[in-house]
DRENPA-3360 file (N, C-alpha, C; in nm, 2 decimals, always signed):
BEGIN
1 = MNPRLPHP = -4.44/-6.12/-0.69/-4.33/-6.05/-0.59/-4.34/-5.90/-0.60 ~ -4.39/-5.85/-0.49/-4.41/-5.69/-0.47/-4.30/-5.62/-0.48 ~ -4.27/-5.52/-0.56/-4.16/-5.43/-0.55/-4.14/-5.35/-0.42 ~ -4.02/-5.34/-0.39/-4.00/-5.25/-0.25/-4.04/-5.10/-0.27 ~ -4.12/-5.07/-0.16/-4.16/-4.95/-0.17/-4.06/-4.85/-0.10 ~ -4.04/-4.72/-0.15/-3.94/-4.62/-0.07/-4.00/-4.60/+0.08 ~ -3.90/-4.59/+0.16/-3.92/-4.56/+0.31/-3.99/-4.42/+0.31 ~ -4.10/-4.41/+0.38/-4.15/-4.28/+0.40/-4.05/-4.19/+0.48;
9 = PGSAGAAP = -4.06/-4.05/+0.48/-3.98/-3.97/+0.56/-4.02/-4.01/+0.71 ~ -3.90/-4.00/+0.78/-3.88/-4.02/+0.92/-3.88/-4.17/+0.95 ~ -3.89/-4.25/+0.86/-3.87/-4.41/+0.88/-3.73/-4.44/+0.91 ~ -3.72/-4.58/+0.94/-3.59/-4.62/+0.96/-3.47/-4.62/+0.85 ~ -3.54/-4.60/+0.72/-3.47/-4.61/+0.60/-3.39/-4.48/+0.59 ~ -3.45/-4.38/+0.65/-3.38/-4.24/+0.63/-3.27/-4.22/+0.74 ~ -3.24/-4.31/+0.83/-3.13/-4.30/+0.91/-2.99/-4.32/+0.84 ~ -2.98/-4.42/+0.75/-2.85/-4.43/+0.69/-2.82/-4.31/+0.60;
17 = RAVRNLGV = -2.92/-4.26/+0.53/-2.91/-4.12/+0.45/-2.86/-4.03/+0.52 ~ -2.92/-3.99/+0.66/-2.85/-3.90/+0.74/-2.72/-3.90/+0.79 ~ -2.67/-4.04/+0.80/-2.55/-4.05/+0.85/-2.46/-4.03/+0.72 ~ -2.50/-4.06/+0.61/-2.40/-4.05/+0.50/-2.39/-3.89/+0.48 ~ -2.51/-3.81/+0.48/-2.50/-3.67/+0.49/-2.42/-3.60/+0.58 ~ -2.43/-3.66/+0.70/-2.34/-3.61/+0.82/-2.19/-3.63/+0.78 ~ -2.15/-3.75/+0.73/-2.02/-3.78/+0.69/-1.97/-3.68/+0.58 ~ -2.06/-3.65/+0.49/-2.02/-3.55/+0.37/-1.99/-3.43/+0.42;
25 = YVVLVAMA = -2.07/-3.39/+0.53/-2.07/-3.23/+0.59/-1.93/-3.24/+0.67 ~ -1.89/-3.35/+0.74/-1.77/-3.35/+0.82/-1.65/-3.34/+0.71 ~ -1.65/-3.42/+0.62/-1.52/-3.42/+0.52/-1.54/-3.28/+0.45 ~ -1.63/-3.21/+0.42/-1.64/-3.07/+0.37/-1.58/-2.97/+0.46 ~ -1.63/-2.99/+0.59/-1.57/-2.89/+0.70/-1.42/-2.92/+0.72 ~ -1.38/-3.04/+0.72/-1.24/-3.07/+0.72/-1.16/-3.01/+0.62 ~ -1.20/-3.03/+0.50/-1.13/-2.95/+0.41/-1.13/-2.81/+0.39 ~ -1.24/-2.76/+0.44/-1.25/-2.60/+0.45/-1.14/-2.56/+0.55;
33 = AIYLGPIL = -1.15/-2.63/+0.65/-1.04/-2.59/+0.77/-0.91/-2.60/+0.72 ~ -0.87/-2.71/+0.62/-0.73/-2.71/+0.58/-0.70/-2.59/+0.48 ~ -0.80/-2.56/+0.40/-0.77/-2.44/+0.32/-0.77/-2.30/+0.38 ~ -0.88/-2.28/+0.47/-0.90/-2.17/+0.54/-0.80/-2.13/+0.66 ~ -0.75/-2.25/+0.72/-0.66/-2.24/+0.83/-0.53/-2.14/+0.81 ~ -0.46/-2.18/+0.70/-0.34/-2.08/+0.69/-0.39/-1.93/+0.67 ~ -0.50/-1.91/+0.60/-0.53/-1.78/+0.55/-0.57/-1.71/+0.69 ~ -0.63/-1.78/+0.76/-0.69/-1.71/+0.90/-0.56/-1.68/+1.00;
41 = MLVNTSLK = -0.47/-1.80/+1.00/-0.35/-1.76/+1.06/-0.26/-1.64/+1.01 ~ -0.27/-1.61/+0.88/-0.22/-1.51/+0.81/-0.27/-1.38/+0.85 ~ -0.41/-1.37/+0.85/-0.49/-1.25/+0.92/-0.47/-1.23/+1.05 ~ -0.46/-1.33/+1.12/-0.44/-1.30/+1.28/-0.29/-1.25/+1.29 ~ -0.19/-1.30/+1.21/-0.05/-1.23/+1.24/-0.07/-1.09/+1.19 ~ -0.12/-1.06/+1.08/-0.12/-0.94/+1.04/-0.18/-0.82/+1.13 ~ -0.25/-0.87/+1.24/-0.32/-0.78/+1.33/-0.24/-0.76/+1.46 ~ -0.13/-0.85/+1.46/-0.05/-0.84/+1.60/+0.06/-0.74/+1.58;
49 = TKQEFSLN = +0.10/-0.71/+1.69/+0.23/-0.62/+1.70/+0.35/-0.72/+1.71 ~ +0.47/-0.64/+1.67/+0.59/-0.74/+1.65/+0.62/-0.80/+1.80 ~ +0.60/-0.74/+1.91/+0.62/-0.78/+2.04/+0.53/-0.89/+2.08 ~ +0.39/-0.89/+2.02/+0.28/-0.98/+2.05/+0.31/-1.09/+1.97 ~ +0.36/-1.09/+1.86/+0.40/-1.21/+1.77/+0.52/-1.28/+1.83 ~ +0.62/-1.21/+1.87/+0.74/-1.27/+1.94/+0.71/-1.35/+2.05 ~ +0.61/-1.31/+2.14/+0.58/-1.37/+2.26/+0.50/-1.51/+2.23 ~ +0.40/-1.49/+2.13/+0.33/-1.61/+2.12/+0.26/-1.60/+1.96;
57 = PTSPATGL = +0.34/-1.66/+1.86/+0.29/-1.65/+1.73/+0.17/-1.70/+1.70 ~ +0.11/-1.82/+1.77/-0.01/-1.88/+1.74/-0.15/-1.82/+1.82 ~ -0.12/-1.73/+1.91/-0.23/-1.68/+2.00/-0.31/-1.58/+1.93 ~ -0.45/-1.58/+1.95/-0.53/-1.47/+1.88/-0.48/-1.34/+1.91 ~ -0.50/-1.25/+1.81/-0.45/-1.13/+1.82/-0.55/-1.04/+1.93 ~ -0.49/-0.97/+2.03/-0.56/-0.90/+2.12/-0.63/-0.77/+2.10 ~ -0.58/-0.72/+1.97/-0.62/-0.59/+1.91/-0.61/-0.59/+1.77 ~ -0.67/-0.49/+1.70/-0.68/-0.47/+1.55/-0.58/-0.37/+1.51;
65 = HVENYASA = -0.45/-0.41/+1.49/-0.34/-0.32/+1.47/-0.34/-0.30/+1.29 ~ -0.44/-0.23/+1.26/-0.44/-0.22/+1.11/-0.32/-0.13/+1.06 ~ -0.24/-0.07/+1.14/-0.13/+0.01/+1.10/-0.03/-0.07/+1.04 ~ -0.03/-0.21/+1.06/+0.07/-0.30/+0.99/+0.03/-0.30/+0.84 ~ -0.09/-0.26/+0.80/-0.11/-0.26/+0.66/-0.05/-0.13/+0.61 ~ -0.08/-0.01/+0.66/-0.02/+0.09/+0.62/+0.13/+0.10/+0.61 ~ +0.20/+0.04/+0.71/+0.33/+0.03/+0.71/+0.38/-0.06/+0.60 ~ +0.32/-0.18/+0.59/+0.36/-0.26/+0.47/+0.34/-0.19/+0.33;
73 = WRKASFPL = +0.23/-0.11/+0.31/+0.23/-0.04/+0.20/+0.33/+0.05/+0.16 ~ +0.37/+0.13/+0.26/+0.47/+0.21/+0.25/+0.60/+0.15/+0.23 ~ +0.63/+0.06/+0.31/+0.77/+0.00/+0.32/+0.80/-0.11/+0.19 ~ +0.70/-0.16/+0.14/+0.71/-0.24/+0.03/+0.70/-0.18/-0.12 ~ +0.69/-0.04/-0.12/+0.66/+0.04/-0.22/+0.55/-0.01/-0.31 ~ +0.44/-0.04/-0.25/+0.34/-0.10/-0.32/+0.28/-0.02/-0.44 ~ +0.27/+0.11/-0.43/+0.22/+0.18/-0.54/+0.30/+0.15/-0.68 ~ +0.43/+0.15/-0.67/+0.52/+0.13/-0.80/+0.51/-0.02/-0.84;
81 = YLRNSLLY = +0.53/-0.11/-0.74/+0.52/-0.25/-0.78/+0.40/-0.30/-0.82 ~ +0.28/-0.25/-0.76/+0.14/-0.30/-0.79/+0.12/-0.24/-0.95 ~ +0.17/-0.12/-0.97/+0.13/-0.07/-1.11/+0.21/-0.16/-1.21 ~ +0.32/-0.21/-1.18/+0.40/-0.28/-1.27/+0.33/-0.42/-1.28 ~ +0.29/-0.48/-1.17/+0.24/-0.60/-1.17/+0.10/-0.62/-1.25 ~ +0.02/-0.51/-1.24/-0.11/-0.49/-1.32/-0.06/-0.48/-1.46 ~ +0.02/-0.41/-1.50/+0.07/-0.41/-1.65/+0.11/-0.52/-1.70 ~ +0.19/-0.62/-1.62/+0.23/-0.73/-1.68/+0.12/-0.84/-1.69;
89 = AVAATAVY = +0.03/-0.85/-1.58/-0.08/-0.94/-1.57/-0.18/-0.91/-1.68 ~ -0.23/-0.79/-1.69/-0.34/-0.74/-1.78/-0.28/-0.76/-1.93 ~ -0.16/-0.70/-1.95/-0.11/-0.69/-2.10/-0.09/-0.84/-2.15 ~ +0.00/-0.91/-2.07/+0.02/-1.07/-2.10/-0.10/-1.15/-2.11 ~ -0.18/-1.13/-2.01/-0.30/-1.22/-2.02/-0.41/-1.20/-2.13 ~ -0.42/-1.05/-2.17/-0.51/-1.02/-2.27/-0.44/-1.06/-2.42 ~ -0.32/-1.05/-2.45/-0.26/-1.10/-2.56/-0.26/-1.24/-2.57 ~ -0.22/-1.30/-2.46/-0.21/-1.48/-2.47/-0.36/-1.52/-2.48;
97 = TVTAVFVA = -0.46/-1.46/-2.42/-0.60/-1.52/-2.45/-0.64/-1.52/-2.58 ~ -0.62/-1.41/-2.66/-0.66/-1.40/-2.79/-0.58/-1.48/-2.88 ~ -0.46/-1.48/-2.85/-0.38/-1.57/-2.97/-0.39/-1.70/-2.92 ~ -0.41/-1.74/-2.80/-0.43/-1.89/-2.76/-0.58/-1.94/-2.85 ~ -0.67/-1.86/-2.86/-0.79/-1.89/-2.93/-0.77/-1.91/-3.07 ~ -0.70/-1.83/-3.12/-0.67/-1.84/-3.27/-0.59/-1.95/-3.30 ~ -0.49/-2.01/-3.20/-0.42/-2.14/-3.21/-0.50/-2.24/-3.19 ~ -0.57/-2.24/-3.09/-0.67/-2.36/-3.06/-0.77/-2.39/-3.16;
105 = FPISRRYV = -0.85/-2.29/-3.20/-0.95/-2.30/-3.30/-0.93/-2.40/-3.42 ~ -0.83/-2.37/-3.50/-0.80/-2.47/-3.61/-0.75/-2.59/-3.57 ~ -0.67/-2.60/-3.47/-0.63/-2.73/-3.42/-0.75/-2.81/-3.37 ~ -0.85/-2.76/-3.30/-0.96/-2.83/-3.24/-1.04/-2.87/-3.36 ~ -1.07/-2.78/-3.48/-1.15/-2.81/-3.58/-1.07/-2.89/-3.69 ~ -0.95/-2.92/-3.68/-0.86/-3.00/-3.78/-0.86/-2.93/-3.90 ~ -0.86/-2.79/-3.90/-0.82/-2.72/-4.02/-0.68/-2.71/-4.08 ~ -0.57/-2.76/-3.99/-0.45/-2.76/-4.02/-0.41/-2.90/-4.03;
113 = RGHRVLFT = -0.30/-2.92/-4.11/-0.24/-3.05/-4.14/-0.15/-3.08/-3.99 ~ -0.16/-3.20/-3.95/-0.07/-3.23/-3.83/-0.14/-3.17/-3.71 ~ -0.27/-3.17/-3.71/-0.33/-3.12/-3.59/-0.32/-3.19/-3.46 ~ -0.30/-3.33/-3.47/-0.28/-3.43/-3.37/-0.14/-3.40/-3.32 ~ -0.06/-3.39/-3.41/+0.09/-3.38/-3.36/+0.10/-3.25/-3.28 ~ +0.03/-3.13/-3.34/+0.04/-3.01/-3.26/+0.00/-3.01/-3.12 ~ -0.13/-3.06/-3.12/-0.19/-3.09/-2.98/-0.10/-3.17/-2.90 ~ -0.06/-3.29/-2.95/+0.03/-3.35/-2.86/+0.17/-3.28/-2.81;
121 = LFVVALFL = +0.20/-3.19/-2.90/+0.34/-3.10/-2.87/+0.31/-3.01/-2.76 ~ +0.18/-2.96/-2.75/+0.15/-2.89/-2.63/+0.11/-2.95/-2.50 ~ +0.07/-3.08/-2.51/+0.07/-3.17/-2.40/+0.21/-3.20/-2.35 ~ +0.29/-3.22/-2.43/+0.42/-3.26/-2.39/+0.49/-3.16/-2.33 ~ +0.45/-3.02/-2.38/+0.52/-2.91/-2.33/+0.47/-2.89/-2.17 ~ +0.38/-2.95/-2.14/+0.34/-2.93/-2.00/+0.44/-3.01/-1.89 ~ +0.51/-3.10/-1.96/+0.61/-3.18/-1.86/+0.76/-3.14/-1.88 ~ +0.78/-3.06/-1.97/+0.91/-3.01/-2.01/+0.96/-2.90/-1.92;
129 = PNALIPQF = +1.09/-2.90/-1.87/+1.15/-2.81/-1.78/+1.16/-2.68/-1.86 ~ +1.17/-2.57/-1.79/+1.19/-2.43/-1.86/+1.33/-2.42/-1.91 ~ +1.34/-2.39/-2.06/+1.47/-2.38/-2.11/+1.52/-2.25/-2.07 ~ +1.58/-2.23/-1.96/+1.62/-2.10/-1.91/+1.75/-2.05/-1.98 ~ +1.84/-2.14/-2.00/+1.94/-2.08/-2.07/+1.94/-2.03/-2.22 ~ +1.89/-2.11/-2.29/+1.83/-2.05/-2.43/+1.76/-1.95/-2.44 ~ +1.65/-1.94/-2.34/+1.56/-1.84/-2.33/+1.64/-1.70/-2.29 ~ +1.74/-1.72/-2.19/+1.80/-1.60/-2.16/+1.89/-1.53/-2.27;
137 = QLMLHLHL = +1.94/-1.63/-2.33/+2.04/-1.59/-2.45/+1.96/-1.52/-2.57 ~ +1.83/-1.58/-2.58/+1.75/-1.51/-2.68/+1.69/-1.37/-2.63 ~ +1.68/-1.36/-2.50/+1.64/-1.23/-2.47/+1.76/-1.12/-2.48 ~ +1.88/-1.17/-2.46/+1.99/-1.07/-2.47/+2.01/-1.04/-2.61 ~ +2.00/-1.13/-2.71/+2.04/-1.11/-2.87/+1.91/-1.02/-2.92 ~ +1.79/-1.04/-2.85/+1.68/-0.94/-2.90/+1.67/-0.81/-2.84 ~ +1.76/-0.79/-2.74/+1.77/-0.65/-2.66/+1.63/-0.65/-2.58 ~ +1.58/-0.74/-2.53/+1.47/-0.74/-2.45/+1.49/-0.75/-2.30;
145 = YNSQLGYI = +1.61/-0.80/-2.26/+1.66/-0.82/-2.14/+1.63/-0.67/-2.05 ~ +1.58/-0.69/-1.92/+1.56/-0.59/-1.84/+1.46/-0.47/-1.90 ~ +1.36/-0.54/-1.96/+1.27/-0.44/-2.02/+1.11/-0.50/-1.99 ~ +1.02/-0.41/-1.99/+0.90/-0.46/-1.95/+0.82/-0.52/-2.08 ~ +0.86/-0.47/-2.20/+0.81/-0.56/-2.31/+0.88/-0.69/-2.31 ~ +1.00/-0.72/-2.27/+1.06/-0.84/-2.27/+0.98/-0.95/-2.18 ~ +0.95/-0.87/-2.06/+0.91/-0.96/-1.95/+0.76/-0.99/-2.00 ~ +0.68/-0.92/-2.07/+0.56/-0.94/-2.11/+0.55/-1.07/-2.23;
153 = LLNLVDPI = +0.67/-1.05/-2.31/+0.66/-1.14/-2.41/+0.70/-1.28/-2.37 ~ +0.77/-1.28/-2.24/+0.81/-1.41/-2.18/+0.68/-1.49/-2.13 ~ +0.58/-1.40/-2.09/+0.47/-1.47/-2.03/+0.33/-1.48/-2.12 ~ +0.39/-1.48/-2.25/+0.27/-1.53/-2.35/+0.29/-1.68/-2.40 ~ +0.37/-1.77/-2.31/+0.37/-1.91/-2.36/+0.30/-1.98/-2.24 ~ +0.21/-2.05/-2.26/+0.15/-2.14/-2.18/+0.07/-2.25/-2.24 ~ +0.12/-2.37/-2.25/+0.04/-2.48/-2.31/-0.09/-2.52/-2.25 ~ -0.10/-2.49/-2.11/-0.23/-2.55/-2.04/-0.36/-2.46/-2.11;
161 = GVIILVNY = -0.34/-2.33/-2.13/-0.44/-2.26/-2.19/-0.50/-2.30/-2.31 ~ -0.40/-2.35/-2.39/-0.44/-2.39/-2.52/-0.50/-2.53/-2.52 ~ -0.47/-2.62/-2.43/-0.51/-2.73/-2.42/-0.67/-2.73/-2.38 ~ -0.68/-2.64/-2.27/-0.83/-2.60/-2.22/-0.91/-2.57/-2.33 ~ -0.85/-2.48/-2.42/-0.95/-2.41/-2.52/-0.96/-2.51/-2.63 ~ -0.88/-2.60/-2.67/-0.89/-2.69/-2.77/-1.01/-2.79/-2.74 ~ -1.00/-2.83/-2.61/-1.10/-2.93/-2.56/-1.25/-2.86/-2.56 ~ -1.25/-2.74/-2.53/-1.37/-2.67/-2.51/-1.43/-2.64/-2.66;
169 = ISSLPRQL = -1.34/-2.61/-2.74/-1.39/-2.56/-2.88/-1.45/-2.71/-2.94 ~ -1.40/-2.80/-2.92/-1.45/-2.94/-2.97/-1.60/-2.97/-2.95 ~ -1.63/-2.90/-2.84/-1.78/-2.93/-2.80/-1.87/-2.84/-2.88 ~ -1.82/-2.73/-2.94/-1.92/-2.64/-3.01/-1.95/-2.69/-3.15 ~ -2.09/-2.69/-3.19/-2.14/-2.73/-3.31/-2.06/-2.70/-3.43 ~ -2.02/-2.77/-3.51/-1.96/-2.74/-3.64/-2.08/-2.66/-3.74 ~ -2.19/-2.67/-3.72/-2.29/-2.61/-3.80/-2.27/-2.44/-3.78 ~ -2.21/-2.40/-3.70/-2.17/-2.26/-3.67/-2.06/-2.22/-3.78;
177 = DEAAAMDG = -1.97/-2.31/-3.80/-1.87/-2.28/-3.90/-1.94/-2.28/-4.05 ~ -2.03/-2.37/-4.08/-2.08/-2.38/-4.22/-2.17/-2.25/-4.23 ~ -2.24/-2.22/-4.13/-2.33/-2.10/-4.13/-2.25/-1.96/-4.16 ~ -2.15/-1.94/-4.10/-2.06/-1.84/-4.10/-1.99/-1.84/-4.25 ~ -1.95/-1.94/-4.31/-1.91/-1.96/-4.43/-1.99/-1.93/-4.55 ~ -2.12/-1.97/-4.52/-2.24/-1.93/-4.63/-2.26/-1.79/-4.61 ~ -2.26/-1.73/-4.50/-2.28/-1.58/-4.49/-2.16/-1.51/-4.53 ~ -2.06/-1.56/-4.57/-1.93/-1.48/-4.61/-1.85/-1.42/-4.52;
185 = SSYVRFVL = -1.87/-1.48/-4.38/-1.80/-1.41/-4.28/-1.64/-1.45/-4.28 ~ -1.56/-1.35/-4.25/-1.42/-1.38/-4.24/-1.37/-1.47/-4.12 ~ -1.26/-1.52/-4.14/-1.22/-1.61/-4.02/-1.20/-1.53/-3.89 ~ -1.13/-1.41/-3.90/-1.11/-1.33/-3.78/-1.24/-1.29/-3.73 ~ -1.33/-1.25/-3.80/-1.46/-1.20/-3.76/-1.53/-1.31/-3.70 ~ -1.53/-1.42/-3.76/-1.62/-1.54/-3.69/-1.57/-1.58/-3.57 ~ -1.44/-1.57/-3.54/-1.37/-1.61/-3.43/-1.39/-1.51/-3.30 ~ -1.38/-1.39/-3.34/-1.43/-1.27/-3.27/-1.56/-1.26/-3.22;
193 = QVVFPLMK = -1.64/-1.27/-3.30/-1.78/-1.24/-3.28/-1.89/-1.36/-3.27 ~ -1.84/-1.48/-3.28/-1.91/-1.59/-3.26/-1.84/-1.69/-3.16 ~ -1.71/-1.72/-3.19/-1.65/-1.82/-3.10/-1.64/-1.76/-2.96 ~ -1.59/-1.64/-2.95/-1.54/-1.57/-2.83/-1.66/-1.57/-2.73 ~ -1.77/-1.54/-2.78/-1.88/-1.50/-2.67/-1.95/-1.65/-2.62 ~ -1.90/-1.76/-2.71/-1.96/-1.90/-2.67/-1.86/-1.97/-2.58 ~ -1.74/-1.91/-2.55/-1.64/-1.97/-2.50/-1.61/-1.89/-2.35 ~ -1.71/-1.84/-2.28/-1.67/-1.76/-2.17/-1.62/-1.85/-2.04;
201 = PALASVIL = -1.68/-1.96/-2.03/-1.64/-2.05/-1.93/-1.50/-2.08/-1.95 ~ -1.46/-2.12/-2.06/-1.31/-2.17/-2.08/-1.23/-2.04/-2.09 ~ -1.28/-1.93/-2.15/-1.18/-1.82/-2.13/-1.16/-1.76/-1.99 ~ -1.27/-1.78/-1.90/-1.26/-1.73/-1.76/-1.15/-1.82/-1.68 ~ -1.15/-1.95/-1.72/-1.05/-2.03/-1.66/-0.91/-2.01/-1.69 ~ -0.90/-1.98/-1.83/-0.77/-1.93/-1.90/-0.71/-1.81/-1.83 ~ -0.80/-1.70/-1.84/-0.77/-1.58/-1.78/-0.73/-1.60/-1.64 ~ -0.80/-1.67/-1.55/-0.77/-1.68/-1.43/-0.64/-1.75/-1.38;
209 = LHSIGIWN = -0.61/-1.86/-1.45/-0.49/-1.93/-1.44/-0.36/-1.87/-1.48 ~ -0.38/-1.80/-1.59/-0.25/-1.71/-1.66/-0.23/-1.59/-1.57 ~ -0.34/-1.52/-1.52/-0.32/-1.42/-1.44/-0.24/-1.43/-1.30 ~ -0.29/-1.55/-1.24/-0.24/-1.60/-1.12/-0.10/-1.64/-1.13 ~ -0.07/-1.71/-1.24/+0.08/-1.74/-1.28/+0.18/-1.63/-1.28 ~ +0.13/-1.52/-1.35/+0.21/-1.41/-1.36/+0.22/-1.32/-1.24 ~ +0.10/-1.30/-1.17/+0.10/-1.23/-1.05/+0.19/-1.30/-0.93 ~ +0.20/-1.43/-0.92/+0.27/-1.48/-0.82/+0.40/-1.53/-0.85;
217 = DYVTPLIY = +0.45/-1.50/-0.97/+0.58/-1.53/-1.02/+0.69/-1.44/-0.94 ~ +0.78/-1.52/-0.88/+0.91/-1.46/-0.79/+1.01/-1.46/-0.88 ~ +1.05/-1.59/-0.93/+1.20/-1.62/-0.96/+1.22/-1.54/-1.10 ~ +1.12/-1.55/-1.19/+1.14/-1.48/-1.32/+1.17/-1.33/-1.32 ~ +1.12/-1.27/-1.25/+1.14/-1.13/-1.25/+1.29/-1.09/-1.18 ~ +1.33/-1.18/-1.09/+1.46/-1.16/-1.05/+1.57/-1.18/-1.15 ~ +1.52/-1.27/-1.25/+1.63/-1.32/-1.35/+1.63/-1.21/-1.47 ~ +1.51/-1.17/-1.51/+1.51/-1.10/-1.63/+1.49/-0.94/-1.59;
225 = LPNKQLMP = +1.45/-0.91/-1.48/+1.43/-0.74/-1.45/+1.52/-0.72/-1.33 ~ +1.64/-0.71/-1.34/+1.74/-0.65/-1.23/+1.71/-0.54/-1.21 ~ +1.64/-0.43/-1.28/+1.60/-0.30/-1.24/+1.48/-0.30/-1.14 ~ +1.51/-0.27/-1.01/+1.42/-0.26/-0.91/+1.29/-0.17/-0.96 ~ +1.30/-0.07/-1.04/+1.18/+0.01/-1.08/+1.09/-0.07/-1.17 ~ +1.13/-0.18/-1.23/+1.05/-0.26/-1.32/+0.99/-0.38/-1.27 ~ +1.04/-0.42/-1.14/+1.00/-0.54/-1.07/+0.86/-0.55/-1.05 ~ +0.77/-0.67/-1.03/+0.64/-0.67/-1.01/+0.64/-0.67/-0.84;
233 = ITRGLMVF = +0.49/-0.69/-0.79/+0.49/-0.67/-0.64/+0.55/-0.78/-0.57 ~ +0.57/-0.89/-0.62/+0.64/-0.98/-0.54/+0.77/-0.95/-0.49 ~ +0.85/-0.86/-0.56/+0.98/-0.80/-0.51/+0.95/-0.72/-0.39 ~ +0.85/-0.66/-0.37/+0.82/-0.57/-0.24/+0.82/-0.67/-0.12 ~ +0.81/-0.79/-0.13/+0.81/-0.87/-0.02/+0.95/-0.89/+0.04 ~ +1.04/-0.87/-0.03/+1.19/-0.88/+0.01/+1.24/-0.80/+0.14 ~ +1.17/-0.68/+0.11/+1.20/-0.59/+0.21/+1.19/-0.63/+0.37 ~ +1.08/-0.73/+0.40/+1.06/-0.75/+0.52/+1.16/-0.87/+0.58;
241 = YGQYGNDW = +1.23/-0.92/+0.49/+1.35/-1.01/+0.54/+1.48/-0.93/+0.56 ~ +1.53/-0.94/+0.68/+1.66/-0.87/+0.72/+1.75/-0.98/+0.76 ~ +1.87/-0.92/+0.80/+1.98/-1.00/+0.84/+1.97/-1.06/+0.98 ~ +1.91/-0.96/+1.04/+1.90/-1.01/+1.20/+1.77/-1.03/+1.24 ~ +1.67/-1.03/+1.15/+1.53/-1.06/+1.19/+1.43/-1.02/+1.07 ~ +1.31/-1.07/+1.09/+1.22/-1.05/+0.99/+1.10/-0.99/+1.05 ~ +1.03/-0.89/+0.97/+0.92/-0.83/+1.01/+0.79/-0.92/+0.98 ~ +0.76/-1.02/+1.07/+0.65/-1.10/+1.02/+0.52/-1.03/+1.01;
249 = TALASAVI = +0.48/-0.95/+1.09/+0.34/-0.90/+1.09/+0.33/-0.81/+0.99 ~ +0.41/-0.73/+0.93/+0.40/-0.65/+0.83/+0.42/-0.74/+0.69 ~ +0.51/-0.84/+0.69/+0.49/-0.94/+0.59/+0.36/-1.00/+0.56 ~ +0.30/-1.04/+0.66/+0.16/-1.11/+0.66/+0.07/-0.99/+0.61 ~ +0.07/-0.88/+0.65/-0.01/-0.76/+0.59/+0.01/-0.76/+0.43 ~ +0.14/-0.75/+0.40/+0.17/-0.74/+0.25/+0.11/-0.85/+0.18 ~ +0.14/-0.98/+0.23/+0.07/-1.08/+0.16/-0.08/-1.09/+0.12 ~ -0.13/-1.04/+0.23/-0.30/-1.03/+0.21/-0.32/-0.92/+0.13;
257 = MLMLPMVA = -0.26/-0.82/+0.12/-0.28/-0.71/+0.01/-0.24/-0.77/-0.12 ~ -0.15/-0.85/-0.14/-0.09/-0.90/-0.25/-0.20/-1.00/-0.31 ~ -0.27/-1.07/-0.23/-0.36/-1.17/-0.29/-0.50/-1.10/-0.32 ~ -0.54/-0.99/-0.27/-0.66/-0.94/-0.30/-0.70/-0.91/-0.42 ~ -0.61/-0.87/-0.53/-0.66/-0.85/-0.66/-0.69/-0.99/-0.73 ~ -0.62/-1.08/-0.69/-0.64/-1.22/-0.75/-0.78/-1.27/-0.70 ~ -0.82/-1.24/-0.58/-0.92/-1.28/-0.52/-1.05/-1.21/-0.59 ~ -1.04/-1.08/-0.61/-1.13/-1.00/-0.67/-1.17/-1.05/-0.82;
265 = LFLGLQRW = -1.05/-1.09/-0.89/-1.06/-1.15/-1.02/-1.14/-1.28/-1.02 ~ -1.11/-1.37/-0.92/-1.19/-1.49/-0.91/-1.33/-1.47/-0.88 ~ -1.37/-1.37/-0.79/-1.50/-1.35/-0.77/-1.59/-1.29/-0.89 ~ -1.51/-1.21/-0.98/-1.56/-1.15/-1.09/-1.59/-1.25/-1.20 ~ -1.50/-1.36/-1.20/-1.51/-1.48/-1.31/-1.58/-1.60/-1.26 ~ -1.61/-1.62/-1.13/-1.68/-1.73/-1.08/-1.79/-1.78/-1.15 ~ -1.88/-1.69/-1.18/-2.00/-1.74/-1.24/-1.98/-1.82/-1.37 ~ -1.89/-1.77/-1.46/-1.86/-1.83/-1.59/-1.78/-1.97/-1.55;
273 = IIAGVLQG = -1.70/-1.96/-1.45/-1.62/-2.08/-1.42/-1.72/-2.20/-1.38 ~ -1.82/-2.16/-1.28/-1.90/-2.24/-1.24/-2.01/-2.30/-1.35 ~ -2.04/-2.20/-1.44/-2.13/-2.23/-1.54/-2.05/-2.36/-1.63 ~ -1.92/-2.33/-1.66/-1.84/-2.43/-1.73/-1.84/-2.56/-1.68 ~ -1.82/-2.56/-1.53/-1.81/-2.69/-1.47/-1.96/-2.77/-1.47 ~ -2.06/-2.68/-1.47/-2.20/-2.75/-1.46/-2.23/-2.80/-1.60 ~ -2.19/-2.73/-1.70/-2.21/-2.76/-1.84/-2.15/-2.90/-1.87 ~ -2.01/-2.89/-1.81/-1.92/-3.02/-1.84/-2.00/-3.14/-1.77;
281 = SVRG = -2.05/-3.12/-1.65/-2.11/-3.23/-1.57/-2.23/-3.30/-1.63 ~ -2.31/-3.20/-1.70/-2.44/-3.24/-1.77/-2.39/-3.32/-1.89 ~ -2.28/-3.27/-1.98/-2.24/-3.35/-2.07/-2.20/-3.48/-2.05 ~ -2.12/-3.48/-1.95/-2.07/-3.62/-1.89/-2.17/-3.71/-1.87;
% end
C-alpha cells in the first residue's frame, strides 16, 4: 500500500489550509479590535472639544485639538504627581525585584527547610484579601502613615513575583551552584553576578507587573497618603470630575499621558519577555 503523498502547492489539499489560516486571521483581527477599540475611542475623545463631545461622543473628531493635553497637564498638576509616581514605582520595584530574587533562589534550590511550605504560602497569598485594618494600624504605630517611605514599603509585598522567579530559577542548571562553590564565590556575589543575568526574561515580567500595579493604584494612595503633595499621578485624574459635570476630553488626554510611561516600559522590556515565552515553549 503506497503512502499518501503531500498535496503539491495549488492543489485541492491547500484549500482547507487556506480556510484555516483565514479563520485564524479573522480571530486575531477580532481580538485586536476588542483591545484597541477602547484605546482608539480614548484618543478620539481627547482630540475633541467639549461641545463636540457633548453633541456626539462617538463621532470621529473633526480636528486635532491637542490643546486638551496641555490643559490636562496643567490642570492635573502632572509635574508634581508624575514625579511622585516615578519615585514610588522605581524605588519599590527596584527593591522588590532584588529582594524577591534572594527569597526565591533558596526556595527554588531547596536550600531552606520547609521550602514546599514557604512556596505554598506564597501561592495561598494570591487568594487572600488585603489585611487593610492590621496594615493601617501597623503603619500608624511605625509612624510611616502619610509618608513616601511608608508608601514605598507597602508596595514591597507581591507574591506573584516570587512565584514567577521560583519557577524560573528551577529551570537553571544546578551545576552553576557547584561551580560557584568550588570557586569560593559568596552567596550574594553568585546571585548578583550569575543568577541575575540568566533571569532577564523572568525579571522583565516581574518588573513590568509590579510597576503597572503601583502606577495604576488608585485606592491605596487615598488611604495612606492624605497629603495631596505626596499623592501619585492617579490622584490628578480627580480634578476632571465636578459636581455639575465632567471634563471628559481633558480626562481622556490625561489618561493617555498617564499610560505612556508604562507603554514605554513594556516596549523596552518586550524583547526579554518574548524571549522568555519562546524559551518556555521550546522546553514544553
